[in-house]
N, C-alpha and C positions, 0 to 999 in steps of 0.2 A: 923595880923591874917592870917594864911595859907589858910583857906577856902576862905576868901574874895579875896585874891590874885589869887587863882585858878579860882574863878568865874569871876574875872576881865579878866583874860587871856582867858577864854572861851567866854566871850562877844566879845572880840576883834577877836577871831577865827571865830565866827559866822559872824561878820561884814565883815571879809575878804573873807570867803568861800561861802557866800550866792550868789545865782544867781539872787536875787531880786534887783530891783533898789534901789539906795541910799535913805534912809529914810523909807524903808520898815521894815518888821518885822525881817529881817536878819535870816530867817529860814534856817536850814541845816538838812540833814537826821539824824535820831537818831543814825544810825550806825557810822556816821562820828563823831558826838558829843561824843558818848560813847568811841570810840577809842581814841580820843584826851584827854578826861577827865581822862580815866584810865591811859593813858601814863603819863600825867602831875601829877596825884595823886601819881603814883608810884615813881616819883622823889622826892616828898616831903614826907619824912618819918613821919612827924608830923600828917598827916591825917589818922585817924583810918580806917581800911579796911571796917568795918561794916557801918560806916557813909558814905563812898564812895558808897558802894553797895545800901544803903537805898536811897541816893540822886538819883542815876541812876534809881532806880525802880520808884521813883516819877516822874522823867523826862520822862521815857518811857510811863507811864500812860498818861501824858499830850500829848506827841507826838502822841500816838495812836488816840487821838481825832482830830489831825491835819494831818491826812494822813501820819503819820510817821515822821513828821517834828518837830524839836525842835525850839521854838521861844525864844528869849531872855527873854521875860516876864515870861517864865516858871521857870526861876531861878532868 
């Protein structure tokens, strides 16, 4: 499943890029998440653009509740 593969990649990216201690929420700024997500989604032509945009909109709403940070649990 292309979406599951992309989300798995994003989970790893969050774990690598977070400044939180290991075992934390692995939060990263929405701008960073969005940039990586859109880049990776553009490589995989199987993901419809409207689904990509809808997913990012949902993530942004969640991030706004967390001072602009995306947590792995959001996706």
